[in-house]
C-alpha positions as CSV (number, residue, x, y, z in Angstrom):
1,M,0.0,0.0,0.0
2,S,1.3,3.4,-0.9
3,D,2.3,6.0,1.7
4,Y,0.8,8.7,-0.5
5,I,-2.7,10.0,-1.1
6,I,-3.6,11.6,-4.4
7,K,-6.3,14.3,-4.4
8,T,-7.6,16.9,-6.8
9,Y,-7.7,20.6,-6.2
10,E,-9.1,21.9,-2.9
11,K,-9.3,25.6,-2.1
12,G,-6.5,26.8,0.2
13,I,-3.7,24.7,-1.3
14,E,-2.2,27.6,-3.3
15,D,0.5,28.8,-0.8
16,E,1.9,25.2,-0.4
17,Q,1.7,24.6,-4.2
18,A,3.6,27.8,-5.0
19,K,6.3,27.0,-2.3
20,L,6.8,23.4,-3.6
21,G,6.9,24.5,-7.3
22,T,9.5,27.2,-6.5
23,E,11.7,24.8,-4.6
24,V,11.6,22.1,-7.3
25,T,12.3,24.5,-10.2
26,K,14.9,26.7,-8.4
27,D,17.7,25.6,-10.8
28,W,15.5,25.7,-13.9
29,K,16.0,28.4,-16.5
30,D,13.1,30.4,-18.1
31,F,10.4,28.8,-16.0
32,G,8.3,30.8,-13.7
33,Q,6.4,29.2,-10.9
34,T,3.0,31.0,-10.6
35,S,2.7,32.9,-7.4
36,A,0.2,31.9,-4.7
37,E,-1.8,35.0,-5.3
38,N,-2.0,34.4,-9.1
39,L,-2.9,30.8,-8.5
40,K,-5.8,31.9,-6.3
41,Q,-7.0,34.3,-9.1
42,A,-6.7,31.6,-11.8
43,Y,-8.5,29.0,-9.8
44,A,-11.4,31.4,-9.0
45,Q,-12.0,32.0,-12.7
46,E,-15.2,30.8,-14.3
47,G,-14.6,27.6,-16.2
48,F,-11.7,26.3,-14.0
49,D,-11.9,22.6,-13.6
50,P,-10.5,21.5,-10.2
51,E,-10.4,17.9,-11.4
52,T,-7.4,18.8,-13.7
53,R,-5.1,19.7,-10.8
54,F,-3.6,16.7,-8.9
55,Y,-1.9,16.8,-5.5
56,A,0.1,14.1,-3.6
57,Y,0.1,14.1,0.2
58,K,2.0,12.1,2.8
59,G,-0.1,12.4,5.9
60,D,-1.2,16.0,5.9
61,K,1.9,17.3,4.0
62,L,1.8,18.3,0.3
63,V,4.7,16.5,-1.3
64,G,3.9,16.8,-5.0
65,F,1.5,18.2,-7.6
66,M,0.8,18.1,-11.4
67,V,-1.2,20.7,-13.3
68,S,-3.1,20.1,-16.6
69,R,-5.8,21.8,-18.6
70,I,-8.3,20.6,-21.2
71,L,-7.7,22.5,-24.4
72,P,-10.6,23.9,-26.5
73,E,-11.8,21.3,-29.0
74,T,-10.9,21.7,-32.6
75,D,-13.0,21.3,-35.7
76,N,-11.7,17.7,-36.1
77,G,-13.3,16.7,-32.8
78,I,-10.0,15.6,-31.2
79,K,-10.0,16.4,-27.5
80,R,-6.6,17.4,-26.1
81,V,-5.2,18.0,-22.6
82,Q,-1.9,19.8,-21.9
83,H,0.2,19.2,-18.8
84,D,3.5,20.0,-17.1
85,T,5.8,17.5,-15.5
86,P,4.8,16.2,-12.0
87,F,6.6,18.2,-9.3
88,A,7.7,16.4,-6.1
89,Y,10.1,17.2,-3.3
90,D,13.5,15.5,-3.9
91,N,12.2,14.6,-7.4
92,D,10.5,11.6,-5.8
93,R,9.8,9.2,-8.8
94,E,7.1,7.3,-6.9
95,V,5.1,10.5,-6.3
96,G,5.5,11.5,-9.9
97,K,4.3,8.2,-11.1
98,L,1.2,8.3,-8.9
99,L,0.3,11.8,-10.0
100,Y,0.7,10.9,-13.7
101,Q,-1.4,7.8,-13.2
102,K,-4.2,9.9,-11.6
103,G,-3.9,12.3,-14.5
104,M,-4.3,9.6,-17.1
105,E,-7.3,8.1,-15.4
106,T,-8.9,11.5,-15.2
107,W,-8.1,12.5,-18.8
108,K,-9.5,9.3,-20.2
109,A,-12.7,9.7,-18.2
110,K,-13.1,13.1,-19.7
111,G,-12.8,11.8,-23.2
112,V,-9.3,13.1,-24.0
113,N,-7.8,11.6,-27.2
114,V,-4.3,13.3,-27.2
115,V,-2.1,14.2,-24.3
116,E,0.4,17.1,-24.7
117,F,3.5,17.5,-22.4
118,R,5.3,20.8,-22.2
119,V,9.1,20.2,-22.0
120,C,12.4,22.1,-22.3
121,K,16.1,21.3,-22.1
122,K,16.4,23.9,-19.4
123,W,13.6,22.4,-17.3
124,G,15.3,19.6,-15.5
125,N,14.8,16.2,-17.1
126,T,11.4,16.9,-18.6
127,I,12.4,15.8,-22.1
128,E,13.8,12.5,-20.7
129,I,10.6,11.9,-18.7
130,A,8.5,12.5,-21.8
131,E,10.5,10.1,-23.9
132,E,10.3,7.4,-21.1
133,L,6.5,7.8,-21.2
134,A,6.4,7.3,-25.0
135,Y,5.7,10.9,-26.0
136,K,7.0,12.1,-29.3
137,K,8.1,15.6,-30.2
138,A,5.2,17.3,-32.0
139,R,6.1,21.0,-32.4
140,I,7.6,24.1,-30.9
141,H,5.4,25.6,-28.2
142,Y,7.2,28.9,-27.8
143,V,10.7,30.4,-27.9
144,K,12.4,33.1,-25.9
145,T,14.6,35.5,-27.9
146,E,17.1,38.1,-26.6
147,I,18.9,41.1,-28.0
148,E,21.0,43.9,-26.4
149,L,19.3,47.2,-26.9
150,D,22.5,48.8,-28.2
151,Q,22.4,46.4,-31.1
152,I,19.1,47.9,-32.3
153,K,19.4,51.0,-34.5
154,S,17.2,53.7,-32.9
155,Q,18.7,56.9,-34.3
156,G,17.9,58.5,-37.6
157,I,14.7,56.5,-38.2
158,E,11.4,58.2,-38.9
159,D,8.9,57.7,-36.1
160,K,5.7,56.5,-37.7
161,F,3.8,56.1,-34.4
162,I,2.0,58.2,-31.9
163,D,1.1,57.5,-28.2
164,F,-2.4,56.3,-27.5
165,E,-4.7,58.5,-25.5
166,P,-6.7,56.6,-22.9
167,E,-10.0,58.5,-23.2
168,R,-9.9,59.0,-26.9
169,D,-8.8,55.5,-27.8
170,K,-10.4,53.3,-25.1
171,E,-13.4,52.0,-27.1
172,Q,-11.3,51.4,-30.3
173,L,-8.6,49.6,-28.4
174,I,-11.0,47.4,-26.5
175,Q,-12.6,46.4,-29.8
176,Y,-9.1,46.0,-31.3
177,F,-8.2,43.5,-28.6
178,Q,-11.3,41.5,-29.3
179,D,-10.7,41.4,-33.0
180,N,-7.0,40.6,-32.9
181,F,-6.5,38.6,-29.8
182,N,-9.7,36.6,-29.5
183,M,-10.6,38.3,-26.2
184,S,-14.1,38.7,-24.8
185,K,-15.2,42.2,-24.2
186,E,-14.6,41.7,-20.4
187,Q,-11.1,40.4,-21.1
188,A,-10.3,43.2,-23.5
189,T,-11.6,45.8,-21.0
190,A,-9.4,44.3,-18.2
191,N,-6.4,44.2,-20.5
192,F,-6.9,47.9,-21.4
193,D,-7.3,48.9,-17.7
194,G,-4.2,46.9,-16.8
195,I,-2.1,48.9,-19.2
196,V,-3.6,52.3,-18.2
197,N,-3.4,51.6,-14.5
198,V,-0.2,49.7,-14.2
199,T,1.6,50.0,-10.9
200,D,4.5,47.5,-11.1
201,G,6.2,48.9,-14.2
202,F,5.9,51.1,-17.3
203,Y,4.0,50.5,-20.5
204,N,4.2,52.3,-23.8
205,Q,1.5,51.5,-26.3
206,P,2.4,53.1,-29.7
207,I,-0.3,53.1,-32.3
208,I,-0.8,54.1,-36.0
209,R,-3.9,56.0,-36.9
210,E,-5.3,56.4,-40.4
211,G,-7.8,59.1,-40.2
212,D,-9.9,58.3,-37.1
213,K,-9.1,54.6,-37.1
214,I,-6.4,52.7,-35.2
215,T,-4.8,50.3,-37.8
216,S,-1.7,49.1,-35.9
217,R,-0.8,48.7,-32.3
218,G,2.3,47.7,-30.4
219,L,3.3,47.4,-26.7
220,V,6.5,47.5,-24.7
221,Y,6.9,46.9,-20.9
222,V,9.6,47.5,-18.4
223,S,9.1,46.2,-14.8
224,K,10.2,48.1,-11.7
225,E,11.4,44.8,-10.2
226,N,13.8,44.1,-13.0
227,P,14.2,47.3,-15.1
228,E,17.2,46.1,-17.1
229,I,15.1,43.6,-19.0
230,A,12.3,44.9,-21.3
231,T,9.6,42.9,-23.1
232,F,7.3,43.8,-26.0
233,R,4.6,42.4,-28.3
234,P,5.0,42.2,-32.1
235,L,3.1,44.9,-34.0
236,T,-0.4,43.8,-34.7
237,P,-2.0,43.0,-37.1
238,D,0.8,43.4,-39.6
239,P,4.2,42.7,-37.8
240,N,6.2,43.7,-41.0
241,K,4.7,47.1,-41.1
242,Y,7.2,49.8,-40.1
243,I,9.3,47.2,-38.2
244,D,12.4,49.5,-38.1
245,S,10.4,52.4,-36.9
246,Y,8.6,50.3,-34.3
247,L,11.9,48.8,-33.0
248,A,13.5,52.2,-32.8
249,R,10.6,53.7,-30.8
250,I,10.2,50.9,-28.3
251,T,14.0,50.7,-27.8
252,K,14.2,54.4,-27.1
253,F,11.4,54.0,-24.5
254,A,13.0,51.0,-22.9
255,K,16.4,52.7,-22.6
256,E,14.7,55.8,-21.0
257,K,13.4,53.4,-18.3
258,G,16.8,51.8,-17.7
259,A,16.5,48.7,-19.8
260,K,19.6,47.2,-21.4
261,K,18.1,44.1,-23.1
262,F,14.9,42.8,-24.7
263,E,13.6,39.4,-23.8
264,V,10.8,38.5,-26.2
265,Y,8.6,35.4,-26.2
266,F,7.1,34.1,-29.5
267,G,4.3,31.5,-29.3
268,G,1.1,30.6,-31.2
269,Q,0.6,32.8,-34.2
270,A,3.5,35.1,-33.1
271,L,5.9,32.2,-34.1
272,D,5.2,33.3,-37.7
273,T,7.0,36.5,-37.0
274,L,10.1,34.8,-35.5
275,D,12.2,34.9,-38.6
276,L,11.4,38.6,-39.1
277,Y,12.9,39.4,-35.7
278,K,15.8,37.0,-36.1
279,A,16.7,38.9,-39.2
280,H,16.9,42.0,-37.0
281,G,19.4,40.4,-34.7
282,F,17.2,38.6,-32.1
283,K,18.8,35.3,-30.9
284,V,16.8,32.3,-29.7
285,A,17.7,31.6,-26.1
286,T,15.2,29.0,-25.1
287,E,12.9,26.6,-26.9
288,V,9.9,25.0,-25.3
289,F,8.4,22.0,-27.1
290,I,5.2,20.1,-27.1
291,Y,5.6,16.3,-26.9
292,E,2.4,14.3,-27.4
293,K,0.8,10.9,-27.6
294,E,-2.6,9.4,-28.2
295,I,-4.5,7.6,-25.4
């Protein structure tokens, strides 16, 4: 009989989960354990399925967990689930095995056809675990790129952009987020408010207006906690449009806030723009892959 008990999510576990995840991944690169506060917010969202979070206990102590989520069904009717590796103190393989078994039982009961496993060479032995479990590499999930700001030409380039104005542009940008990022109106409004009312850093949201209409929008962010690293979003909807002008503008803003380097993540449709940015000097630093198998 096992010394461990496997349960699904129960409210109040978030602090212990965040502590365990932080300890297990302390030597990983480019992996961020979600904070307890953000876990609480995520698990309170409408549509959250507590049966897709698995926890291992020894007595009353949390000793391991594994997260997963059912993905939206596609037109072909194939149901998918995506999960991360089981986390356990001291990388306990028995705990990991029990968590994974619970996951498989649950996913099959929910009608899942394909299981996706997020892995990375910089995330411990996740690739080896996936291969041991008979997963096969399917695709790149996302990549992190880097470039020193001094490598980007920011002088002598015509600035094609203007700053957005919160009152004037609010309704257009909310609709813009809905049209270009598949957000609901509530999500788009929250996104807009988060940019306007940011307290933990600095946003600049350059736009292009043609007449009264916003036709392109970008975004750059510098955090107060780590101001030397800036991030940005590719220009949407046309990432090729005015790329030199866009890079020059956001580089100038980032430098003014103390940044020395861009770290930019490309995933989903943004992967289509990766070659464009590589041609402008961005180097791939980290690759996260999806391994998958049918069940």
